[in-house]
N, C-alpha and C positions, 0 to 999 in steps of 0.2 A: 396558749398552745401552741409549739414550734412547727409551723409548716414543713412540708414536703421540699416549697424553694428554698426556706432559711434553710435543711439539710444537706440539700442535694444540690443547691445553687439554678436550679431550672423546675419551669412549672410543671405537671404533671400533661403528657399530649393525650389530645385525645384525634380517635380516628376509629375509620369506619370499618376496619377488619386488624388483624393481629398482625404486626410489622413478620416480615418473610425469615431475618435472621437477627432477632434481640437480641442484644447482651445481656452479660449474666449481673443482676441490679435495676436494670429497667424496667419503669411502671407507665405503662396506659392504661387507659378509657375507653374499651372497645366500644363508640353510640349506639351501632346498629344491635347489638345484644344487652346493651346498659349492666358490663360488665368492667368493675378495677381488674385487671389483670400486672403481674407481673415475671419477671424474668428469676429463676432462684431453683438455691443447690434444694430436687427432692428429695424424700425419706431415701435411706438408702434401701435395699434389696440381698439378699446371698441364692447365689444359683450353682448347681453343680458344677464339677471341674473334673478333671479326668481322675482314677483310683490310686493310691499309689499302690507300686507294685509289691512292697511286702506289707502287711497292717499288722500296726505296732503302737506301742503308751510308752508316759514318760522320755522320747525324744527332742531334737533339738532342729530349732525351725530359725532359717533369717532370709534378708531379699527382699522380690518383692513380689509382687502379683503373678507376674511374667517372668520372673525370672527368680524362682526362692529352691532353699536347699533344706532336704528335709535326711538328716544323719541319727544314727545311733538310735534309742529304747530299748522295748523289749516285744519278745512275742511271750513267748514262755518261760526265753533267757533274753537274755540281753545278746545284743545283736551291735555288729558295726557298719552296718549297710548304709548308703550313699543315695541317697535319688537328687537330677537335677529336675523343676519344673519351667514348664515353658508358654505357661500360658492354659494349654489343653489337654499336654500327658503327662508323666514321670518317665524318666529313662536313668538304670540304675548307672553308676558313677563308681571311681574308686573307693574301698571302703575304709574306713577309719581303722587307726592302727590298733586300738586299743577297743572291744567289742564292747558297749557302758549302756544303761540307761539313769533314767533321773538326771539327767543331764541338760545346760541350757547353750544357749548358743545369740551371737550377735555377727552384724556384716551384711556382706552381698553374697548375690549368686560363685565369683569371683573371688574372693577376698576375706573369707569369712574366721569364727573362730568356736571354739566348743571346747565346757569346762565343766569340772564338777563328775560327781558320777555315783553310783552304788557298790561297793559300802565306803563314803566318806571317802573318796577318791578326790585327788589332790593334777588328774590329767589335764590338760592343758590340748588341743591339738588345731591347728593354722590349716586352712585352705584356699588353695591357691585355682580351684576353679579345674586342676584334673589333679593333686593328690592331695593327702592328711603330711603335714611335717609335728613333729613331737615339740611343744613347747615349755617356759615355764613354768613350772607348777604352780597352783595357789598357792597360799601362806594354810591356810584352814582346808582341810576335807571338807565336802559336803557332799550331801542328793537331794532332790528333788530344790537345785537352788534356783534363784530368776536371775537372769541377764537382760543385760541391755547396750546397744553401743556400734561398735566397728572392732573390725580386725585388730587397728594398731590405740584403739579407744577405747575400751568394752568397761563395765563393771559389773560384779560379781554382788548379789546379796540374798541374805538371806541362807533359808537350805534348814539340814536334819544333818545327824543325829541330834538331839533335840531340837530346838525353836533355838535357832541361829538368828544371830540381828548383825552377826558380822559385815563386810561390805570390804569388798577389795576391786583398784583399779588396775586395770592392763594398758598398759603401755605398746603392745607389739613383742614385747620379751622377754618381759617379767611385772607381776603381780604386786601390787604395795600396799601394806593395808590404811582405808580411810574412815571417817568418823562413821557408825552404826549406825540404822535405824531406829528411829527412835523407836515404832514395834517390830522385836523381831519374829519372825513369821517364815513358814514352811509352802512351797506348790505358791510359791508368789511370783506374779509376774512384770512385765514393766516394756515402759517402751522409752525410746530416744535413740540418736547413731551418732555420742560421743558421749563419753564420761565425766563430762561436766554437768548434763544437762538432761537428766533421766526421771522418771515418772514411773512410781514401783505402787502396786494394787492389787489386792486381793489376798491371798492364804489364810495359811491357820494359827493358833496363835497357842494353842495345847497341844501336848503330843501322848495319845491317840488325838486323831483332831476331831474334838469337842465346843473347839469355838472357835468358828469361820469368822475371816474377818473380810471386810470390803474398805479396812484403811488406806488413806491413799496419801501417800509422801511423794516430794517434787525435790532432788538435790542440785546443787549449783556448783560442784563442785571445792563449796567447802562443809555446806553445812545441810540437812536436812529439813524441811519444812512441812508438817500434816494439813492436809485436804481436806476438803469435801472427798467424804464416802462414795463404792459404789452403791448403786440401788439395790442390788444383788448380792449379797457378800461370798465369798463363794472362794477358792481353793483349788489347785493345775487346772487354772484358766490359763488360753493364752492372750496374747498383746501384740495388738501392730503400732503401729503411729511412729509422733515424737513427743517429746514434751510437753508442746501446747494442745498438740493434736493426735491423741488417740483412738485405740481403739481395743473393747473388751470381749471376749468373747467365752462361752463355753466354763465346763468344771464343775464340782461340787457343791451343791449349796444345802444340806450335803448332800441329797440327791443329785445327780448328774443334770445340768442343764443348757439348756442352747439362747439363754440371754445375751445379749447383744446390749452394748454401752459406746456410747463416744463422749472425747473430751473432749471441753471446747478452750482447756485452759484453765478454768475456775470448779465448774460442773460436769457430772456426767450427766447425758440423758439418755432416755431407751430408745432402742435400734430396734428392727426387725429383728423376730429370731432364727437362727440357725435354723435349716431344716430337721435337724437331725440331734437329739442332742445328746452330747458325752465331756467327758473328765478327761485329762492326761494328755491333749492332742499339743499341735504347736500351731505357730501362727507367725505369719509374716506380713510385709504388704506396708500400707499406710492406712488415714483414718480412710481415708472416701478410698482404696482399692484394697483390700485385705483379703488375707485368704487363712484356711484352717482348714489343717491335715489332719489324718491317723488319729488317733485315743480311744476312748471307749466309751460301750454308748451303753448297757457296759457288752463284753465280749470285744475283744481286739476288731479295731474299726481298720479298714483302710482309704473311707471318703476324703474327698478334698472339695469345700463349699469356697466360692468365690464371692465379696463383699463388693458391691459397688456405688456409688454416688453418680446420681447425671444431673447437668443442669438440665430446667425443662419449665415450661409455661404454669403459672397456677393461678389462682382464683383468688384476689385476694377480699373481695368484697361485689356483690350486686345491688343495686338500684333498681331495680324493675319488680 
């Protein structure tokens, strides 16, 4: 059997008390209480953030947990309103040029892009931190589309009407059709910071949404590879993170769910659920620091929740 010394190159130290500032991955034996301990990533948890000013669903979201954008969506009608989040509260900023719902987005708080919309829109708008500018249209109009990437390197995939498998790559100016998804889906979500490394998950594969999917696919810029599915199949969910470290939360399964899962590059693992089950929400951030906002509870929601993982001391084994 492989020993800890063979793996780490050092022995487990015996200490009379826990170290004051342990490093991540450090393991020690506390001889006073007879316990083996380690400094590791603790399970993530959701907490309440500041409410969005305009409750809505079917909106686009992008950015980080402390620097995010919420754009478009619908109340009872499509809206163009845009809000910026600073980690505690949302501020109204310049509205999109076109009110739109069923859209998706990508990028950062100061350099983002949104695309698609209902009914079967090809609209694309770019955000520069203060205003929106119309940009090159999608080749295929669609709504409830998925998206990931950045303002100059985005990917749009799936969507409706019908159930689309079409995928397009954006270079900051125009869209180019690329290889289709293995499984066409609506209400699908994704993660990734460039259009050559994207993870796609969830959605529904029949219209109306009678078949809910947990399918996961990975894009390398050339081809799609089907990987392990979500534990909870769902659509109209939200996502955050990268192709290798992603977070999926909320959605319909087919009822609204608060389920949260993290992706490690191979498998999805169940995390603590959101405080409020909802679908049609938007997401931003990273796997370790995610942001969920708006959606339907049912009923249009203005709720914001923040997901955080922290490093802390864990008991690995007791010998007394």
